[in-house]
C-alpha positions as CSV (number, residue, x, y, z in Angstrom):
1,M,-14.1,-24.1,16.4
2,S,-14.2,-20.3,16.8
3,L,-12.9,-18.3,13.9
4,S,-10.9,-16.2,16.4
5,D,-8.9,-19.4,17.0
6,I,-8.2,-19.6,13.3
7,L,-7.9,-16.2,11.8
8,P,-4.5,-14.3,12.1
9,G,-6.2,-10.8,12.3
10,R,-9.4,-8.9,11.7
11,L,-8.6,-7.6,8.3
12,G,-8.6,-10.0,5.4
13,F,-8.5,-9.7,1.6
14,G,-11.5,-10.6,-0.6
15,T,-10.5,-11.7,-4.1
16,A,-13.7,-11.3,-6.1
17,P,-12.3,-8.3,-8.0
18,L,-9.3,-10.4,-9.1
19,G,-11.8,-12.4,-11.2
20,N,-12.2,-9.4,-13.4
21,M,-15.4,-8.2,-11.7
22,F,-16.7,-5.2,-13.6
23,R,-13.5,-4.7,-15.6
24,A,-10.6,-6.6,-17.1
25,I,-7.6,-6.3,-14.8
26,P,-4.1,-6.9,-16.2
27,D,-2.3,-9.9,-14.7
28,D,0.6,-7.7,-13.4
29,E,-1.9,-5.4,-11.6
30,A,-3.7,-8.3,-10.0
31,R,-0.4,-9.8,-8.8
32,A,0.8,-6.5,-7.5
33,T,-2.4,-6.1,-5.5
34,V,-2.0,-9.5,-3.8
35,E,1.7,-8.7,-3.1
36,A,0.6,-5.4,-1.6
37,A,-1.8,-7.3,0.7
38,W,1.0,-9.6,1.8
39,D,3.4,-6.6,2.4
40,Q,0.7,-4.9,4.5
41,G,0.6,-7.9,6.8
42,I,-2.7,-9.4,5.6
43,R,-2.7,-13.1,6.2
44,F,-6.3,-14.1,5.6
45,Y,-7.4,-14.6,2.0
46,D,-10.8,-15.5,0.7
47,T,-11.6,-16.6,-2.8
48,A,-14.0,-18.8,-4.9
49,P,-14.1,-20.8,-8.1
50,F,-17.0,-18.5,-9.2
51,Y,-14.8,-15.4,-9.3
52,G,-14.0,-15.2,-13.0
53,A,-14.5,-18.9,-13.5
54,G,-11.3,-19.8,-11.6
55,L,-9.3,-16.7,-12.5
56,A,-9.2,-15.2,-9.0
57,E,-8.0,-18.5,-7.5
58,T,-5.3,-18.8,-10.1
59,R,-4.1,-15.3,-9.6
60,L,-4.1,-15.6,-5.8
61,G,-2.3,-18.9,-6.0
62,E,0.5,-17.5,-8.1
63,V,1.5,-15.4,-5.1
64,L,0.5,-17.5,-2.1
65,S,2.0,-20.7,-3.5
66,T,5.5,-19.0,-3.0
67,R,4.8,-18.3,0.6
68,P,5.0,-20.7,3.6
69,R,1.6,-22.4,3.8
70,D,1.5,-22.2,7.6
71,S,1.9,-18.4,7.5
72,Y,-1.6,-17.6,6.1
73,V,-5.2,-18.7,6.3
74,L,-7.0,-19.5,3.1
75,S,-10.7,-19.9,2.4
76,S,-12.6,-20.8,-0.8
77,K,-16.0,-21.9,-1.7
78,V,-18.1,-24.8,-3.2
79,G,-21.1,-24.8,-5.3
80,R,-19.6,-24.1,-8.7
81,V,-17.5,-26.5,-10.7
82,I,-15.4,-25.0,-13.5
83,L,-15.3,-27.1,-16.7
84,D,-12.6,-27.1,-19.3
85,E,-15.1,-26.4,-22.1
86,H,-15.9,-22.8,-22.9
87,E,-19.3,-21.2,-22.5
88,S,-21.1,-20.6,-25.8
89,A,-24.0,-18.6,-24.3
90,T,-24.2,-15.8,-21.9
91,P,-24.2,-17.4,-18.4
92,D,-27.2,-16.8,-16.2
93,F,-26.2,-15.3,-12.8
94,G,-29.6,-14.2,-11.7
95,E,-29.6,-10.7,-10.3
96,K,-25.8,-10.5,-10.8
97,G,-26.0,-10.3,-14.5
98,G,-22.7,-9.6,-16.2
99,L,-20.7,-9.6,-12.9
100,F,-17.8,-11.6,-14.3
101,E,-18.2,-11.0,-18.1
102,H,-14.5,-10.3,-18.3
103,G,-13.4,-13.5,-16.5
104,N,-12.4,-16.8,-18.0
105,P,-14.8,-18.1,-20.6
106,N,-15.1,-21.6,-19.0
107,K,-18.5,-23.1,-18.5
108,I,-19.7,-23.1,-14.8
109,V,-21.8,-25.9,-13.4
110,H,-23.9,-24.9,-10.3
111,E,-24.0,-27.9,-8.1
112,W,-23.9,-28.6,-4.3
113,T,-24.0,-32.4,-4.3
114,A,-21.4,-34.4,-2.4
115,D,-19.5,-35.4,-5.5
116,A,-19.5,-31.8,-6.8
117,T,-18.3,-30.5,-3.5
118,E,-15.3,-32.8,-3.4
119,R,-14.4,-32.1,-7.0
120,S,-14.7,-28.4,-6.4
121,I,-12.3,-28.5,-3.5
122,E,-9.8,-30.6,-5.5
123,D,-9.9,-28.2,-8.4
124,S,-9.5,-25.2,-6.1
125,L,-6.4,-26.7,-4.6
126,K,-4.9,-27.2,-8.1
127,R,-5.7,-23.6,-9.1
128,L,-4.3,-22.2,-5.8
129,G,-1.2,-24.4,-5.9
130,T,-1.7,-25.5,-2.3
131,D,-2.4,-28.8,-0.4
132,R,-5.3,-27.6,1.8
133,L,-8.0,-25.0,2.5
134,D,-8.5,-23.8,6.1
135,I,-12.2,-22.7,5.7
136,V,-14.7,-23.7,3.1
137,W,-17.9,-21.7,2.4
138,V,-21.0,-23.1,0.7
139,H,-21.5,-20.4,-1.9
140,D,-24.6,-18.5,-3.1
141,I,-27.5,-20.8,-2.2
142,A,-29.8,-17.8,-2.0
143,Q,-32.5,-15.8,-3.8
144,D,-30.2,-13.4,-5.6
145,F,-28.9,-16.2,-7.9
146,H,-31.7,-18.7,-7.9
147,G,-35.0,-16.8,-7.3
148,D,-37.8,-19.1,-6.2
149,Q,-35.6,-22.1,-6.7
150,W,-33.2,-21.2,-3.9
151,L,-34.8,-23.6,-1.4
152,N,-34.2,-26.5,-3.8
153,K,-30.5,-25.5,-4.0
154,F,-30.4,-25.2,-0.3
155,E,-31.7,-28.7,0.1
156,Q,-29.2,-30.0,-2.3
157,A,-26.4,-28.4,-0.3
158,R,-27.9,-29.6,3.0
159,T,-27.8,-33.2,1.9
160,G,-24.5,-32.8,-0.1
161,A,-22.1,-30.1,0.7
162,F,-23.0,-29.7,4.4
163,R,-22.4,-33.3,5.1
164,V,-19.1,-33.5,3.2
165,L,-17.7,-30.4,4.9
166,S,-18.8,-31.6,8.3
167,R,-16.9,-34.9,7.6
168,L,-13.8,-33.0,6.4
169,R,-13.8,-30.9,9.5
170,E,-14.1,-34.0,11.7
171,E,-11.2,-35.6,9.9
172,G,-9.1,-32.5,10.3
173,V,-8.9,-31.8,6.6
174,I,-10.4,-28.4,7.0
175,K,-10.7,-26.3,10.2
176,A,-14.1,-24.8,9.7
177,W,-17.0,-24.4,7.3
178,G,-20.1,-22.3,6.8
179,L,-22.2,-20.5,4.2
180,G,-21.0,-17.7,2.0
181,V,-24.0,-15.7,0.8
182,N,-25.4,-12.3,0.0
183,R,-28.7,-12.9,1.8
184,T,-29.5,-13.7,5.5
185,E,-32.3,-16.3,4.9
186,P,-30.1,-19.3,4.0
187,I,-28.0,-18.7,7.1
188,E,-31.2,-18.3,9.3
189,L,-32.4,-21.7,7.9
190,T,-29.1,-23.4,8.5
191,L,-28.9,-22.1,12.1
192,A,-32.4,-23.6,12.7
193,L,-31.2,-27.1,11.7
194,D,-30.4,-29.7,14.3
195,E,-27.5,-30.9,12.2
196,P,-25.0,-30.3,10.6
197,R,-23.6,-27.4,12.5
198,P,-21.6,-24.7,10.7
199,D,-18.7,-22.9,12.4
200,A,-19.2,-19.5,10.9
201,F,-20.7,-17.6,7.9
202,L,-19.5,-15.2,5.4
203,L,-22.2,-12.5,4.9
204,A,-21.5,-10.2,2.0
205,G,-23.2,-6.7,1.8
206,R,-25.7,-7.4,4.6
207,Y,-23.8,-5.9,7.5
208,T,-22.6,-2.6,6.3
209,L,-23.2,1.1,7.1
210,L,-25.8,1.1,4.3
211,D,-27.6,-2.2,5.0
212,H,-27.6,-3.9,8.5
213,D,-31.2,-3.7,9.9
214,H,-32.3,-7.1,8.7
215,A,-29.2,-8.9,9.9
216,L,-29.4,-7.3,13.3
217,Q,-33.1,-8.3,13.7
218,R,-33.2,-11.7,12.1
219,L,-29.8,-13.3,12.1
220,L,-27.2,-12.1,14.5
221,P,-28.9,-12.8,17.8
222,T,-29.3,-16.4,16.9
223,A,-25.8,-16.7,15.6
224,Q,-24.4,-15.2,18.8
225,E,-26.5,-17.7,20.9
226,Q,-25.0,-20.6,18.9
227,G,-21.5,-19.2,19.0
228,V,-21.3,-18.9,15.2
229,D,-19.0,-16.2,14.0
230,M,-19.4,-13.8,11.0
231,V,-17.0,-12.7,8.4
232,V,-18.2,-9.5,6.7
233,G,-17.8,-9.5,3.0
234,G,-18.4,-6.4,0.8
235,P,-18.1,-3.9,3.7
236,Y,-18.1,-1.0,1.2
237,S,-21.4,-2.2,-0.3
238,S,-20.0,-3.1,-3.7
239,G,-17.9,0.0,-3.7
240,I,-20.3,2.9,-3.2
241,L,-18.8,3.5,0.3
242,A,-15.3,3.7,-1.1
243,G,-15.8,6.2,-3.9
244,G,-17.3,3.8,-6.4
245,T,-20.7,3.8,-8.2
246,H,-21.9,0.2,-7.6
247,F,-24.3,-1.0,-4.9
248,E,-25.5,-4.6,-4.8
249,Y,-23.1,-5.2,-7.8
250,Q,-25.1,-2.8,-10.0
251,Q,-25.2,0.9,-10.5
252,A,-26.4,2.5,-7.3
253,P,-30.0,3.9,-7.4
254,P,-30.7,7.5,-6.4
255,E,-31.9,6.8,-2.9
256,I,-28.6,5.0,-2.1
257,I,-26.6,7.8,-3.5
258,E,-28.5,10.2,-1.4
259,R,-27.9,8.2,1.8
260,V,-24.2,7.8,1.0
261,G,-24.0,11.6,0.6
262,K,-25.4,12.1,4.1
263,L,-22.9,9.6,5.5
264,K,-20.0,11.2,3.7
265,A,-21.1,14.7,4.8
266,L,-21.2,13.6,8.4
267,A,-17.9,11.9,8.2
268,Q,-16.3,15.0,6.6
269,R,-17.6,17.2,9.5
270,H,-15.8,15.0,11.9
271,G,-12.7,14.6,9.8
272,V,-13.3,10.9,9.4
273,S,-12.8,8.8,6.2
274,I,-15.9,7.0,5.1
275,K,-13.8,3.8,4.5
276,A,-12.7,3.9,8.1
277,A,-16.3,4.3,9.3
278,A,-17.4,1.4,7.1
279,L,-14.8,-1.0,8.2
280,Q,-15.0,-0.2,11.9
281,F,-18.8,-0.3,11.9
282,S,-18.8,-3.8,10.5
283,L,-16.2,-4.9,13.0
284,A,-17.9,-3.4,16.0
285,H,-20.5,-6.2,16.2
286,P,-19.3,-8.9,18.7
287,A,-20.2,-11.7,16.2
288,T,-17.8,-10.2,13.6
289,A,-14.5,-12.1,13.4
290,A,-13.1,-10.3,10.3
291,V,-13.9,-8.1,7.5
292,I,-12.6,-8.8,3.9
293,P,-12.7,-5.8,1.5
294,G,-11.7,-6.5,-2.0
295,A,-9.3,-4.5,-4.2
296,T,-7.8,-4.5,-7.7
297,R,-5.2,-1.8,-7.1
298,P,-2.2,-2.1,-4.7
299,S,-2.8,1.4,-3.3
300,R,-6.3,0.3,-2.0
301,I,-4.7,-2.2,0.4
302,A,-2.8,0.5,2.2
303,E,-6.0,2.5,2.4
304,D,-7.8,-0.4,4.0
305,T,-5.1,-0.9,6.6
306,A,-5.1,2.8,7.4
307,A,-8.9,2.7,7.7
308,L,-8.8,-0.1,10.1
309,N,-6.4,1.8,12.4
310,E,-7.8,5.3,12.0
311,G,-8.9,6.9,15.2
312,I,-12.6,7.9,15.0
313,P,-14.1,10.2,17.7
314,A,-17.1,8.8,19.7
315,A,-19.0,12.0,18.7
316,F,-19.1,10.7,15.1
317,W,-20.9,7.5,16.1
318,T,-23.2,9.4,18.3
319,D,-24.1,11.7,15.5
320,L,-24.7,8.8,13.2
321,R,-27.2,7.4,15.6
322,T,-28.8,10.8,16.3
323,N,-29.3,11.5,12.6
324,G,-30.9,8.1,12.0
325,L,-28.1,6.9,9.7
326,V,-27.5,3.7,11.7
327,S,-29.8,1.3,13.5
328,P,-30.6,2.2,17.1
329,T,-29.6,-1.4,18.1
330,A,-26.3,-1.6,16.1
331,P,-23.2,-2.0,18.3
332,L,-20.9,0.9,17.7
333,P,-17.1,1.4,18.3
334,N,-16.2,3.2,21.6
335,N,-19.5,2.1,23.0
336,A,-21.0,5.2,21.4
């Protein structure tokens, strides 16, 4: 099923920050942010057990569980089972280090088997206070978390989670499934399989103004050929394109800061907000069904909505191309 048949709009809300990513967020602030997303008309919400060891799902569920279930689309992920026992040692998240050090202290088991997949979904439903998920993503079977072991994790998911989710889709329990990753290679590998067939993928940080060449060359042509849609996560590249200091979930290196400076200077010359440029660039690719920026402050939601609707002159996109700040093959708004 095409995501365009499922999603209620092209702007969704990514809830990783609600899991206390980078900082501890007060419960009332988290709730107000979700309420703001709802008030701004956003009806697609993406979450995961991994975000704060269940914290983001719980916070999202506190708001959405009071809304009519048929009025919004909900996606979550499998690959992490949250245990009741607390973690005594510092969890190993590969390159992502202390990403959720302020989240719940519960122990996290990384597993993509059939049994773990079904348990993960059941636990997510409880935390979210709902009876169903619309979309389920197979989470983080990639190099950034598992290094050289990522292919072993992929194989576990192929024989476990992939098959469970295909069955649940066939039974009508979920509407769609795919991979939710920060790297293109697991998706490329999945698209090369004869079976099972995903409906879509959630690609975080790999189709942004700062980083899109690899996806354009290696992934998106095949995805389009197979009719597999893309949801773009992390359109602000972990915040550096929205006034933050993080890139790839870490402090941005000097070369990224320099490139962002060039992008912002060009945007300023054209009277364009960098957030609008980032969102509209990610959405310009024909494979993109939606973009899901995250936020932890209510005011950010209104900024995202405004960015989506901001008028950007074609000359801005032309100058981006001329100055080598965007790939020569990247589709741009206004056919620039």
